[in-house]
C-alpha positions in Angstrom: 0.1 0.0 0.0 1.5 3.2 -0.9 2.7 5.5 2.2 2.3 9.1 3.0 5.1 9.9 0.6 3.8 8.3 -2.5 6.2 8.4 -5.2 4.0 9.1 -8.7 5.1 9.6 -12.6 2.7 11.4 -14.7 2.0 12.7 -18.1 -0.5 14.9 -20.0 -1.3 15.7 -23.4 -3.7 17.4 -25.5 -4.4 18.6 -29.1 -7.0 20.9 -30.6 -8.3 18.3 -33.0 -8.4 18.4 -36.8 -12.0 20.3 -37.4 -11.5 22.8 -34.2 -9.6 25.8 -34.3 -9.4 26.5 -30.5 -8.5 23.8 -28.0 -11.4 24.4 -25.2 -9.3 22.0 -22.9 -7.1 22.4 -20.1 -5.1 20.4 -17.5 -3.0 20.9 -14.6 -1.0 19.2 -12.1 0.0 20.6 -8.5 2.9 18.3 -7.7 3.4 19.5 -4.2 -0.1 18.6 -3.4 -0.8 15.2 -5.6 -3.5 17.0 -7.4 -4.4 16.7 -10.8 -7.1 18.1 -13.3 -8.8 17.9 -16.4 -11.2 20.1 -17.8 -13.5 20.7 -21.1 -14.6 23.9 -21.6 -18.2 24.9 -23.3 -19.6 27.9 -24.4 -17.9 28.6 -27.9 -14.4 29.2 -28.8 -12.6 31.3 -26.4 -15.1 31.4 -23.8 -14.8 27.6 -23.2 -11.1 28.1 -23.1 -11.4 30.6 -20.6 -13.8 28.3 -18.5 -11.3 25.5 -18.6 -8.3 27.5 -17.7 -10.2 29.3 -14.8 -11.2 25.6 -13.4 -7.4 25.1 -13.7 -6.6 28.1 -11.9 -9.1 27.5 -9.1 -7.5 24.2 -8.4 -3.9 25.7 -8.2 -5.2 28.5 -6.0 -6.9 26.2 -3.5 -4.1 24.1 -3.1 -1.2 26.9 -3.3 -3.4 28.3 -0.6 -3.3 25.1 1.5 0.7 25.0 0.9 1.0 28.3 2.4 -1.0 28.5 5.2 -2.8 31.8 4.0 -6.6 31.9 4.2 -8.7 30.9 1.1 -11.6 33.2 0.2 -14.1 30.2 -0.8 -17.3 29.8 0.7 -17.3 26.5 2.1 -17.1 24.9 5.5 -13.7 25.1 6.9 -13.0 21.2 6.9 -14.5 20.6 3.5 -12.4 18.2 1.4 -10.1 20.7 -0.7 -11.2 19.1 -4.0 -14.8 20.1 -3.5 -13.6 23.8 -2.3 -11.8 23.9 -5.4 -14.7 22.9 -7.7 -16.9 25.4 -5.8 -14.3 28.2 -6.5 -14.1 27.2 -10.0 -17.8 27.4 -10.2 -18.2 30.9 -8.5 -15.1 32.5 -10.8 -16.5 31.0 -14.1 -20.2 32.4 -13.2 -18.7 35.7 -12.8 -16.6 35.7 -15.8 -19.6 34.7 -17.9 -20.6 38.1 -19.1 -21.4 39.6 -22.7 -20.3 36.8 -25.4 -19.2 34.7 -22.4 -22.6 34.1 -21.1 -23.5 30.6 -20.6 -19.8 29.2 -20.4 -18.7 26.6 -18.2 -16.8 23.5 -18.0 -16.9 19.8 -17.5 -13.8 18.5 -15.3 -12.3 15.7 -13.6 -9.9 16.0 -10.7 -8.0 13.7 -8.0 -5.5 13.9 -5.3 -3.5 11.4 -3.7 -4.3 10.8 -0.1 -2.9 7.5 1.0 -4.3 5.2 1.4 -7.2 7.0 -0.7 -7.4 8.3 -3.9 -10.0 11.2 -3.6 -12.1 12.2 -6.6 -14.6 14.8 -8.0 -16.2 15.1 -11.2 -18.8 17.0 -13.3 -20.0 16.4 -16.7 -18.6 13.8 -18.9 -15.1 13.8 -18.1 -13.8 10.5 -16.9 -11.5 8.9 -14.1 -10.3 5.2 -15.1 -8.0 2.7 -13.3 -5.8 0.2 -14.6 -4.8 -2.2 -12.1 -3.1 -5.7 -12.0 -3.5 -8.7 -10.1 -6.2 -10.5 -11.4 -6.4 -14.1 -12.8 -7.5 -13.9 -16.6 -8.6 -17.6 -16.4 -11.3 -16.7 -13.6 -11.8 -12.8 -14.0 -13.9 -12.0 -17.4 -12.7 -8.3 -17.6 -8.9 -8.9 -16.9 -6.6 -8.7 -19.8 -3.9 -11.5 -20.8 -1.3 -9.6 -18.4 -3.7 -9.8 -15.3 -4.8 -6.2 -15.5 -8.3 -4.6 -15.5 -9.7 -1.3 -16.8 -12.2 0.2 -14.8 -14.1 3.4 -15.0 -14.7 5.1 -11.5 -17.0 7.7 -12.5 -20.5 8.2 -13.8 -21.1 10.6 -16.7 -23.3 13.7 -15.9 -25.8 13.0 -18.9 -29.5 13.2 -19.5 -30.0 9.6 -20.1 -28.0 8.6 -16.8 -30.1 10.9 -15.1 -33.4 9.8 -16.5 -32.2 6.1 -15.5 -31.6 7.0 -11.8 -35.0 8.7 -11.8 -36.6 5.6 -12.7 -36.4 5.0 -16.3 -35.6 1.4 -17.9 -32.3 0.8 -19.4 -34.2 0.6 -23.0 -35.8 3.8 -22.3 -32.6 5.4 -21.0 -30.8 4.1 -24.4 -33.8 5.7 -26.5 -33.1 9.1 -24.6 -29.4 8.7 -25.3 -30.4 8.1 -29.0 -32.4 11.0 -29.5 -30.3 13.5 -27.2 -26.9 12.2 -27.2 -24.2 13.7 -24.9 -26.4 16.3 -23.2 -24.5 17.1 -20.0 -26.6 17.7 -16.9 -24.1 19.1 -14.5 -21.6 21.8 -15.7 -19.3 23.8 -13.3 -19.9 27.5 -14.0 -23.4 27.6 -14.7 -25.7 27.1 -11.5 -24.8 28.9 -8.3 -26.3 25.7 -6.2 -23.7 23.2 -8.1 -23.3 19.9 -5.8 -20.2 18.5 -5.7 -19.9 14.6 -5.3 -16.6 13.5 -3.7 -15.7 9.8 -4.2 -13.0 7.7 -2.4 -11.0 5.0 -3.9 -8.3 2.6 -2.3 -4.9 3.2 -3.8 -2.5 0.3 -4.5 1.2 0.3 -5.5 1.4 0.1 -9.4 -2.0 1.5 -10.1 -2.3 3.4 -13.2 -5.1 6.2 -13.5 -6.5 8.0 -16.5 -8.6 11.3 -16.4 -9.7 12.4 -20.0 -12.1 14.5 -21.8 -14.9 12.9 -24.0 -12.7 13.6 -26.9 -11.0 10.3 -25.9 -14.1 8.4 -24.8 -16.2 9.1 -27.8 -13.5 8.1 -30.2 -12.0 5.0 -28.1 -13.7 1.9 -26.4 -12.4 0.6 -23.2 -10.5 -1.9 -24.7 -8.5 0.0 -27.1 -8.0 2.6 -24.1 -6.5 -0.5 -22.0 -4.3 -1.6 -24.7 -2.5 1.8 -25.1 -1.9 2.7 -21.5 -1.1 -0.8 -20.5 1.8 -1.1 -23.0 4.6 -1.0 -20.4 7.1 -1.0 -23.2 6.5 2.5 -23.7 7.0 5.6 -21.3 4.4 7.1 -19.6 4.5 10.1 -21.8 4.5 8.0 -25.1 1.5 6.2 -23.9 -0.2 9.5 -23.4 0.5 10.7 -26.4 -0.5 7.5 -28.5 -3.9 7.7 -26.3 -4.7 11.3 -27.5 -3.5 10.7 -31.2 -5.5 7.3 -31.3 -8.7 9.6 -30.5 -7.9 12.3 -33.0 -7.3 10.1 -35.9 -10.6 8.3 -35.5 -12.7 11.5 -36.3 -10.5 14.6 -35.0 -13.6 16.7 -34.5 -13.3 17.5 -30.8 -10.5 18.5 -28.6 -8.7 15.5 -27.0 -6.8 15.7 -23.6 -5.6 13.1 -21.0 -3.5 12.7 -18.1 -1.9 9.5 -17.0 -0.9 9.0 -13.3 1.4 5.9 -12.0 1.4 5.0 -8.5 5.1 3.8 -8.2 5.0 3.3 -4.2 6.2 5.1 -1.2 
């Protein structure tokens, strides 16, 4: 099990996409706090990028404040999970900046921090968090690959079809909703002042590999392809991250594509 001084390696990559002029995605790493964020802005052109950048800035601000000991001007209880504080800070800052041509801008995001023995995560929208973990017997564990590794999605998309299923729609009805209204995101940072932040905790293990990504990755690549790329230990972590982004971009290339890979090496 990783200790308090967990050793990690990480890499990030982002491309604009072949049919886009502006990259509205952003990602950041606050190494001193073992915090990582990927944000997917929306609202059109530079407004979407502004929203994503503001989210990353809020994460840096909140965790820099915690490092320096200075007071943070964040409207949240003093002992709240700091990732939630960062999301609330981003929500307020994006809403304040959404004037004129930027009205309606916001972002989806996935953020995490390592707090051994836990990984703490927050998400909004359709950015995702995956974990690749070894130690499973392929003969008895159906979702394991030949290396004994399993890729598991740890987050649930905030989209209309899933929200309808949660409130009583059948799987068939939810599927029909998704066909009729694909990719309708129901929770966006920066749009509503009463944004609800869900915090999740997952047990860490040495050699875990985590992927944070925008829907530019997951709309183009299925889980098997993602697993094959991220688990290729013959490639450096940065090369795997680049390969993942390029593979998604080559499929259609219509959307911005951003990914961050994080390897828990021990502690």
